[in-house]
N, C-alpha and C positions, 0 to 999 in steps of 0.2 A: 705532466699534469693530469690528476685524475678526472673523471667525468663530473665528479661533484665539484671539485674546485673549479673546472672549466665553466661550470654553470654559474658559480659565484662570480667569476671574472666577467662572464656576460653580463650578469645584473649590475655589476659595478659600471661597465661601459655604458649600459643601457641609461643609467641614471646620472652619467657623467662625474662620477665620483673618483677624486684623484688624490685624496689625502686621507687623514685619520677619518674613519667612519662615523658619522652621526647616527647612532642606532635609532633614536627617537623619530627621527626624519624619515629614514627608510621603512620604519614600522608604519608609520602613517601613510606613506606613499603605497605600500603593500596592502593595506587595509587591516593591519594588526595593531592591537593595543597591548601593553605590558602592564601587570598587575604583580605585585610582591604579597605573598601570603604564607604562612606557615604551613609546610606539607611534611607529612610524615614518610620517609623512606624514598623520596626522589626530589631532584633539584629543579626540574622544569617539566613543564606540561604544555601542550598545545591543545586548544579547544576551537575547532573549526565551526563556522557558520554553516547552516544547512546547505548553502549552495557552494560552500568551500571557498568562496571569493574574500571572506573576512574570517578573523579569529582572534583570539585572546591568548597571550603567552603569559603563562603563570611562572613566577621566579620564588623559589624558597627563600623566605626572608631571613633565615639562618644563615645563609651565604654571606661572609663577611667581605671578601676581598672583591673590589670593584672588577677586576679582571676576570674573575669567575663569572660575575654576573653579566658581563658583556659576551663572554663565551657562550654562556647558556642562552642568552636571547638569540645570538647569531646561530647557534645550533638548533633551535626551534624555528628560526626562519627557514633553515635548511630542510626541515621536515615539511614546512608550509609549501616551499616552491619545488622540492624535488618530486617528480610526476607521481611515481608509485607509493610515496610515503603516506598518501592520505588514507591508505589502507592500513596502516601501521598502528599499533598502540600509541596513545597520546602521551603517556606519562614516562619520563626518562628518569630511571632510577638512580640513586647517588652512587658514583663511580663509573659511570660510562660517558659522561661529558667531560671533554678535555682530556680524554685518555685516547692512546692509539695501538693498544696491544691487539694481539691476534684473537683475543677471547671475545671481542665485541661482535655483535651482530652486524650483517652487513649495513642495515640502515643507520645504526648509531655510528658506525664508523664513516660512512658518508656524510652524515649531519656534522661529525667533528671536522672532516676534510672540507666541507664547505665552509665551515665556520673560520677556520684558520685562513683560507684564502680570502674571505669576505673582510676580515679584520686586519690581515697582513696581505695585502695585495702583491702578487709577484713582481709586477711592473714596477712597484714603488720600493720594496724592501730588498730585492735581490741585489742591488748595488751596495747597500749598507750592511748586508750580512757578512761580507768579507768571505764569499764561499770558498776560496782557497786557504782560508787559515781558520779552522775551527776554534773558537773561544766561547765559553759560557758567559765570561765577562761582558763580551760585546753584544751576544745575544740577549743577555740580560737588560742591557741599556736600550735596545730596541724594544724589547718588550714593555719597558718603563714608558717609552716614548709613545707607543701605540696602545697601552693599557690592556695588555695582553699576558697571558701566563707565560712562564718559562718554557713549559712543555709545548705549549701551541706554538711558540715562537721557534723553538728548536725543531719542531715538525716541520715548520716552513723552510727552515735552513736544510733538513734533510731532503726535503722535497725538491730543493733546487741546487744542491750542490752536486758536483760530479766526483767527489772525494768518497772512499769507503767509511762511512761512519755509522754510529748507532747511538740512540740515547736509551738510558734505562731508569725506571723509576722504582726505587727500593724504598720499603717502609717497614718499620719495626725489625729491621735486620733481614728482611727477606725481599727478593726482587719480585715485583709484581707484574711489571709489563716491561717490553721494550719494542722499539722500531728501529729498522735500518734503513740507510739509503739505498738507492738502486743499485750502487756500485760495490756494496757489500753483500755477497750472496750467502752469508753464513747464518744460521741459526745460533741463539744462545742457550746454554743449558739453564734455563730459568730457575728451576727448583734447587740448583746448587749455588746460586748467587744471592748476593755479592760475596766472593771468596775472601777469607779473612786476611789474605795479603793485598787485597786491592785497597785503592783509597777508600772507597766506599765502606769496605769491610772495617777498615781501621776507624772510621768516623763512628761506626756503630759500636765499635769496641771502646768508644770513649777517648781516642787519642786526638789531640789537638792537630789540626791539619791546616798548613798554609795554603791559602787557595790559589789555584792556577793548575796548569796543566804538567803531567809529570809521566816520565816514560815507565811502562810496567810490563811485566810478561803476559805475553798473550795467552796463556793457558789460565791465567786468573778469571779470564772472562768467556772464553770459547772452547769448544770441544777440542781434545788433542788433535785430530786430524785437521781441524781448521788452524788451530794455533801454530802448528808448523809450517803453515804457509804465510804466517804473519812474522816477519822478522824485527818489525818496530811498532809497538803499540802505544798510543798516548791515551791517558785517562785524564779527564777533567771533571772532578766531583765537588758539590757543595752541598752542606746541610742545609734542609728546610726544616727547621726546629718546631714551627708550627704544626707539622703534620708527622713529626717523628720520621723523617723520611731524608733520603739523600738522592739528589739527581746527578745523573751521570751523562758526559758526553764521551764517547769513545772515537778515536781516528786511527785507522790501520795505515800508518805513513808508509811503511814498506809492506807490500803483499804481493805474493806469487799469484800470477794472473791464470796459470793453467789449473783447469778444474780437475779433481781426482775423486775416486770412489771411495766413500767413508766404510768403515767397518760396519757388517751388519748390525752389531749391537748399537752402535751410536746412531745409526739410521732409524732403529726402532725407538730409541731414547727422543730423537728428534720429533717424532710424528706428533702433530697437535691435532686431535679429534676435532675441534672446532673449525678447522680449515677444511674440512670434508662434508660440509653441509649439502644436502641435496636439494634439488628443486628451488634454488635461489631464482628470485624474480630478476629480470634485467629490465633497465630503462634506456630510452634511446640516449645515444651519445651526440 
């Protein structure tokens, strides 16, 4: 569990919360008020009091889904309670909340990790997530019960499972971001995804897909050197028509454990400049 998620867990224990979170109640307890307003360019904003002990969370009225509103509030609570975030910018632009890709700044990723644990406490959901049997249908059912998004609930699954899995968000025919579980040490060739032969690629091509997991070739999702180490890959993809998007859960069912060196060209392709930000501030764990 990340440091941000641990802080959320401590907060839940402190207030003795053991079920679905009442966001209004926890905001009142923390000295926060929530207001909806039309904002241009961002989904949420945190305005602190002069003494930083109180604040107002602004939510973009244009957000339609209650799950996104709840996650945005929890995200802003994260900014409020994580120690060094009081020095960060207060407005969270559209596209950073409820996302878990490597392109996020560290504070935004931490606020997302905090919100995910706050809304989906590990102690409560890990038994229901069936961590040894990846399934978007089961994850979606839990998301519905806790009024959370599919991506946030899948992130919680990846955070808790010991299986080598990944989730990928693709939009308008292009993979936008992905996240892997700790057991899957591979990066994905993001700019080349989703491949035409993958289930996600076939959805964007207009093919009608029967929902559910399906075995696919590993090289449809991974670099060749990594794909050779995966002898059985299962893809579970579902279309999200409201976003012109496809959400994918990957599971490397059979994978060689021995690590090998990639070709130099592939190593260069995998470099992510955003991962090498210098001078990051750290906060106590």
